[in-house]
N, C-alpha and C positions, 0 to 999 in steps of 0.2 A: 525547222531544224530536224524534224523526225525523218524526212525523206532521205537525208544523207545516211542516217543510221540504217535505214531499210536497204538502201542501195549497197552499202558496205557489207551488211550481213548476207545479202543475196550473192554478191561476188565471191566472198570468202567461202560460203557454202557450196557454190558451184565448183570451186577448185577442190573442195573437200579437205580432209586431212591428208584426198586423191592426189733522249729526249733530249734534256737531250733525249732519252731512250725509254719512255714508259712502255709502249707496246712491243718493244723488240723481243722481250722474253716470250711473247705469245706467238711469234713467227715460227712456223714449223719447217724443218728440213728433213729430207729423206736420207741424207748421208749418215753413215755411222758416226756416233759422237766420238770426238777425240778429247783433247784437253779442254778445260774451261775456256781458255783463251781462243782456241780454234773454233769451239762451238759458238762463242759470242761473235766471232768474225763472220761465221756462216749465217747467223741470224741477221746481222747487220747487212750483209751483202744481199740477202734475199729480198729486201724491201727497196723498191725503186720509187723515187719521188720526182716530181716535175716542177718543184717550186723555183728552180733556177732557170727554167726553160730548157735545160739539158736533162735527159734521162740519166740520173746519177744515183749510184748506190748510196744508201743513207750514211754509210761509214766514210764516204769520201767528200761529204759536204763540209764547207766552212761555216755555214750558217747554223743557227739553232733551230732545229726542226723536230717536231714530234709527229709520228704517223700512228693513226688509230685505224685498225683494220676492221672489216666486217666481223671477223672472228672475235675480236676484242669486244665489240658492241654486243654481239649475241651472248657471249659468256657472261658479261656484266649486266645483261638485261636492261640496257639503256635504250629508252624508247624515243628520246629526242636528241638532236645534235647538241643542244644546250647541255644535256646531261653528260655527254662524252667529254665536253671541254672542261668540266669542273675538276677533272683529275689531272689536267695538263699543267706542268710547271710553268710559272710565269703568268698564269691566267687567273683573273679574278672574275667572278660571275655575280649577277644580281637579277632577282626576279621580284616583281611587284604583286605577289599574291599567288593564286593557284595556277595550274597549267593553263596556258592560253593568254595569260597576262604578259606585259612587257618583260622580255628576257634579254638582258644585255651582257656583253663580254668585254673585258678590258685586257689587252695584252701588254704585259710589263708596265702597267700603270698608265698607259696612254688612254685618252678618252675613247669611249666605245665607237664614236664616229670616225676614228682613225684606224679602226680595224676593217680591212677590206674583206668582204665575204664573196667568194667566187664558187659557182657551181658549174662544173663542166665547161669552164671558160666564160661563163656568164656572170657579170658583176651584179650582185643582188642588193647592194646598199640602197636604202629607200631615199630617192631624190626628193620626194615630197615632204618627208618628215623634217621638221625643223632641226632635229638632231643630226640628220644626214647619215645615221647609223643603220644597222640591220637588227631587226627584231627576230630573235630565234624562236619565238613562241609557236610558229606554225610549221616548223621544219622537223619532220620525224625522220627516223633512221631506216625505214623499211626498204628504201631503194639505195642505201649508201654502201659503196664498196670500200671506200677509205676516206679518211679526213687527214689533211696535212695542215699542221699549225706551224707557221713560219714566223718566228718572233724577231722584232726589230724592223726598222723602216725598210720597205720594199718598193719605194716609188720608182726606182730605176727599172724594175722588172714589171711592176703592175700599174704604175701611174698613180694618179691622185687617190686619196683616201687610204693609202697604205703606210702611213707614218708609224702606226703601232705595230703592224704586221698583217699577215694574211691568214684567213681560214679558207683553205681550198678543199671543197667537197667534190668528190668524184663518185658518180652513181654507177650502178652495176651495168655491165654490157651484156649483150647476148652471148650465146655459146653454140657450138655445134651440137646437133642432136636436139632433144627436147627435155626440158626440166622445169622445175618450179618450186615454190615454197608458199606456205600459208601459216598464219598464226591467229589465235584468238586469246584475249586476255580480259579479265575483269577484276574488280576490287573496290577498294575504299572510295568514298565520295561519289558512289554511283557511277564508277568509271567502267567503260567498255571500249576496247580498241581491237583492231584487227588489220590484217593485210593479206593480200594475195599477189603472187608474182608468177608469171609464166615467161619462159625464155627458150630460145632455140635458134636453129639456123644450120648453115653448111659453110663450106669454105668460101662461098661467094657472098653470102648475105646472112646476117643474124639480127636478132632483135630481142627486146625485153619490154614487158608491160607490167606495171605495178599499180595496184589500187590499195590505198590505205586510208584509215580514218579513226577518229576517236570521238566519243561523246562522254561527258562527265557533268555531274551536278556541281562539282567543285565545292568551294567554301567562300565565305566573304573575304574579298581582297582587303578591304579597309577594316582596321581594328575597331572602329566605332560603329560598325554595322553588323547585323547578324544574318542577313539573307544570303543564300548561296549565289555565287557567280559561276554560272555554267559555261561550258565551252564545247563547241563541235567543230570538227574539221574533216574535210574530205579532200584527198590528194590523189591525182592521177598522173603518172609519169611514164615515159617510154624513152627508149634509146635504140636506134637502128643504124646499122652499118652495111654498106654495099661496096663490093670490090669487083668491078666489071673486068678489070685486067690486073695483073700482078702489081703493077706500079701505081695504080690509082685507087684511092679509097674515098668514099663519101660517108660522112657521119652526120647524124642529126639527133638532137635530144630535145624533149619538151617536158615541162612540169607545170601542172595547174593545181592550185590550192584554193579552196573556198572555206572560209572560217567565219564563225559567229561566236561572239563573246558577250556575256552579260556582265555589266559593271555598274558601279554606283555613279549615277549621273547627277546633274545639277540643272534645275532645282529639284527634280524628282529623284527617287532612290532607284528607279528602274531604267536602265539604259542598255542599249545594244550596239555593238560595233560589228559591222560586216566588212570583211576584207577578202578581196580576190587578187591573186597573184598569178602571173603567167610568165614563164621563162622559156626561151627558145634559142636554139643555136644550130647552125648548119656549117659544116666544114668540108673542104675538098683538099686532099693531100696527095701530091705527086712525088714519087721517089725516083731517083736516077743514080747513076754511078754506083751500081750494086748496093743501093740503099744508103750511101754515104751523103747524098744530097737530098733534102726534102724541101718542098715548097708547099705551104699551107695557106689557103684562103678561107676566111670565115666571116660569118655575119651572126651577130647575137642581138637578142631583143628581150627586154624585161619590162614589165608594167605592173603597177600596184594601184588598186582602187580601194578606198576605204571610206565608209560612211558611218557616222554615229547618229543614233536616234534616241531621244528621250521617250520612253514608253509610258504615256500618261495612264494607260490602263493597268499598269503593273503586271504582276504575274497572272492575275485572274483575267484581265482584259475586260473593258467595259464599253467598248465601241468608240472610245476617244482616239482620234488619229494620232500617230506618233509624230514628233517634231524633229526635223533634221537639225542637229546642233553642230555638225562638223563633217566635212568631206574633203578628200584629197586624192590627187592622182599624180603619179610619177611615171615617166617613160624614159627608157634609155635604148638607143639604137647605135650599134657599133659595127664598124667594118675593120678587118685586120688582114695583114699579110705577115707571114713569118717564114724566113728561109734559114735552114740549118745545114751546115756543111762540116763533115768530119774531114778536115783538110789532110791530117796525118794521124798516126796513131797517138800523137801527143797534143794535138791542137784541134779544138772545135770552135766554130764561129757561128753566131746567130745574129741576124739582122731582122728588123721588123718595122712596120708602120701601122698606126691605128688612127681611126677617126671615130669620135664619140659625139653623139648628138643627144643632149639630155634636156628634159622639160618637166616642170612641176607646176601643179595648180593646187592652191590651198587658200581657204578663206581665213583671214586674220582680222579679228575685231569686226566681224560681219561684212568684211569687204573681200571679194574674191580677186585673186591675182594669178597670173601665169608668168613664169620666169624660165628663160631658155639659156643654156650655156653649152657651147660647143668646144671641143678640144681636138687638136691634131697632134700626133706624137710620132717620133721616130726613135729607135733604140738600137744599140749594138752591144753584144756580149761576147767574151772569149773565155774559153776554158783551156788551161795549159797544164800538162802533166810532164814536167821535166824528168821525173823518175816514176817508178811504179808505186812509190809511197808518198808522193807529194801531189796535191791538186790545188791549183790556183784559178780563181775566176775574177773577172772584172767587167764592168759595164758602164755605159753612159746613156742617158735618155734626155731628149729635148721635147718639152711640151709647149704648144702654142694655144693659150686659153683665150676664148673670145672676150672674156670680161677682164682678165688680169694679165694679159701679155704672155711673155715667154719665161720659161724656167728650165734650167738644166740641172740634173742630179746625176750622181755617180755612186757606185758601190764597188767593193772588193772583198774577197774572202779567201781564206787559205785553210788547208787541211794537211796535217802531217801524221802519218801512221808508222808506229814503231812496232812491227809485227811480233818480234820475238819477246816483247814485254807486254803486248796487248794494250798499248797506249795509243790514244788518239788525241792530238792537239788541234784545236780549231779556233778560228777567230774571224771577225768580219767588221767592216766599216760601211756605214750606209748613210745616205742622205734622203730626206723626205720633203715632199711638197704636196699640200692639200689646199685647193681653192675652196672658198665658201660654197656650200651646196645651193642649188636653186631655191630650196625651201628656206634657207637662212636669208638669202638675198631678198626674196619676195616678202618674208616676214618683216624685215627692216624697212623695205620700201613702202609698205602699207601700214606700218604701225604709227598712227598719227600721235598717239600719246608719247611715244619715245622721241619722235621728231620734235614735238613741242617742248619736251623737257631736255633736249640736247643729249639724250642717252645714246644717240647713234653718231656722235661726233668724236673722233673721226670715223670715216666709213670703214667697213670691213676690208681687211687685206688677207692674203693667203697665209696659212700656217706653213712653217718650214722647220726642219729638224736635222740634226746630225747625231749619230750614235755609233757606238762600237761595243763589241763584246769579245771575250776571250775565255776559253774553257778547255778542260782536260777531261778525258774519259778513260777509265782504267778497268780492264778485265782482270779479275782475281780468281785463281783456281779454287779457293775455298768457297764452297756452296755455289759454284758457278755464278759468281757475282760480277755485275757490271755497275761501276760507280762513276758519277759525273758531277763536276762543279763548273758553273759558268758565272762570270761576273759581267754585268751589263751596265751601260751608262748612256744616257741620251739627254738632249736639250731640245725643247720645242719652243720656238719663238712665235709670238702672235697667236697663241692658242685661242680658239674661238669658244667663248663662254656665253651664258645668257642670264637674264634676270627678268622677272615679270614686272611690267610697268602698269601702274594704276592709271585710270580706274578700271580698265578692261581686263587686266591681268594677262594681256597678250605678251608673248616672249619678244624681247629685244636682244640682239646679239652684239657682242663687242669683243675686242681682242685683249687677251691677257699678255703682258709683256713677255714673260718667260716662265717655263715650267722645267724644273730639273728632276731627272729620274735616274736612280741607280739602284742596284740590287744584286742579289745572288740567288741562283737556282741550284738546288742540289737534287740529284736523282740517284736512286738505288734500285737495282733489280737483283734478286737472288733466288736460287733454287736449292734450298737446304736438303730436300729430298726430291726424287724423281717425280713424285706426285704433288709437290707443293711449289707454288710460285708466289713470290712476295715482291711487291713494288711499293716504293715510297718516294714522294716528291715534297720538297720544301722550298718556299720562296720567301726571301726577305726583300722588302720593297720600301724605298723612299721615293715618293712622288709628290713634290711640293711646289707651290706657287713661290717662286724665288723672291718676289717682293714682300710676301707676308711670312714665308717660312711654314705655312700651314699645309698639312697633308691633304691631297685631293680626296674628294668624296668617294666612298665605296671602295677604297683601296686599303685593305688591312696591311699593316707592316709585316705581319707573320701569317702565313697560311701553309698548312701541311695536309697531305692526303696519303692514305695507306690503302692498299688493296691486297687481299690474300685469297688465293684460289687453291683448292685441294681436290684432287681427283681421288675421292675416297674409294671408289671401285671403278671397274670398266664402264659402268653405266651411271654412277652417281657422282655429281660434282657439287661442291658447296663453296661458298665464298663470303667474305666480309669486307666491308668498306668503311673507312673512318675518315671524316673530314674535320679538320681543326681550323677554325677561322678566327683570327685575332680581332682585337678591338678596331673599330673604324668609325667614321662619321658618315652621315647621310647628306643628301644634297642641300638640306636646309640647315646643316650644321649640328643636327642632333646626334648625340653619341649612340653607337650601337655596340652592345657588349659582345665579347667573344662567345663562341658557341662550339660545341662538339656534336657531330652527327654520326650515328652508327647505323649502317644498313647491312642486312643479311640476305643471302640468296641461295637457291639450290635448284638443280635440274636433274631429271632422271630420264634416261633413254629407254623407252619401252621396247624399241626395236631399232632397226637401221633407218627408219623413216620418221617415227613419231617420238617426240620428247615432251614431257610435262615439266613445268617450272613454277617456281613461287619465290616471292621476295617480301621482306618486311623493311620498310623505310622508317627512319627515325625510331629505332627500336626502343630507345630510352624515353621516348615521348618528350624530348627537349623542347622547351619554349624559347624561341629566339626570333630575332628580327633580321631580315635581309635588307629591308628598306624601312625607314622609320614610318610608323603608322600603317604598315601593311602586314597582314597575317601570313603565317607560314604553316605548312601541313603538320598535323599531329602524327602520332604513330599511325601507319597505314600499311595495308597488306594487299598484295596482288598475286594472282595466279593464272596460269593458262596452259595452252598446248600449242606446239608448233610442229610443222611437218616439212620435210624436204624430199623431193623425188627427182 
């Protein structure tokens, strides 16, 4: 584990110190400020998202989208992508212990495996995991340019696994000239983290290279143990673009992550989990008709390898060899084509085709299996602007799955802007389709206990969903306020759930008849003074098993977040963050009490290059549970230094 820390320190030293609308208020504009309504419009228009496969200003979208920028992340001192999502309306988060342990996200109450996570066009969901979801534990924010959180089913746009929504992560690109950044941070639980980035280029080519890492002693994840569960991670990522001629661009991105987590094993108390992840993508884009027609060809690849070891020697080590208790591998290879045409000033058309080949290998009940699922897809979308204040989009997608046949989904959304009142009306309808993951199929196929007890009868079938939302956003001159309310509703049929089957406790998967979800998201941004920015988000959620009427696990009915930033001087910024999480239940039905967390932060610019910063998390030292039986951090403090040149 120590070699990663040494490498990280050497790299950082070599560089030297040498929502609807949460983050909208942080978007900067160079124009002179006008009325509050005009200024809100400028901020909205400044952020471009790609969640609809059209480059569309945020204020013209019919879908519910939150954009988190690199500036937001730095100002709030958020070190992992998981941390950034905790403040997004409609999002529920859950972590099973200290940093590095399983970290999951639920969008609008849908299961975590129905949230599709995409990085630079690469699907990251773990095929080998029996959950089929994405573990955010190993993804830090060092190379992140922005994060788009798209709530509601997006299968028409992104395919399977997008019933709950999409978290789209865009990493930093290169730039003309030469620049870079670096940071060092240390604090509670023996934590040390750092990163170094260098980027540069010219009008023909540019690139970026980032190295980041963390090492921490942590604390015991399980409440009935007292030994620390440490974690280390080393991540290397790069992004390169080459433009040989004006009409042709080649892009590539690569991200490699190597992690090691200590955890409480069985039958020993000392176990280690090693995980390696590799994501790669390459794209070629050709533009014609003065940029109105683009054709993009791409190939993406992702793989995850994980192995768990029971360390018989414990922390001291006594020469006893470690025993392999679990290993898994998942691979996804995708090919894609997308054509986009701006046919007229009021009509955009997108068509595309994709081929995905996915394979997973996991041992269940001491039997190893491999499962492969392939899918071929085609889609088409249109965006129509009948006036300069109305945007309409619609799309259809057809998937041919090698295990479950054909499925067709559709979506539609609309946006109406009333400029003279600062009002935006938006709404969307969406359909979803999610086939069982290779990990789930393989687990059932090899679970002899479940087969003998008929727990797998009938066989798994795909999940499907329909949903809609409608919302209003209003800019108010008083305190430069932007206020939003969105109502959402969705139904998921054949939701895939699991239970542990005796005597091996191996997971067996089955379909739940129907899950009903509805709720309300409320967002508020205000600037009472030029130096003060306030943000608040509230979500009311009902996510129940229709047959039993019971609320799904880890989904609080009430959740609210507040963030206050104050530019006390030209150099000093301070902030506070409050998270209020209502009552909920854990996966085994245990009740989890409501809790309130207060975090404080500050940073001070020593000069144009160097900034020092510090934060205190859980200021009131609140004792709470995020998952039943798992510990959460006490009051903790961190501080460091960052540089940008």
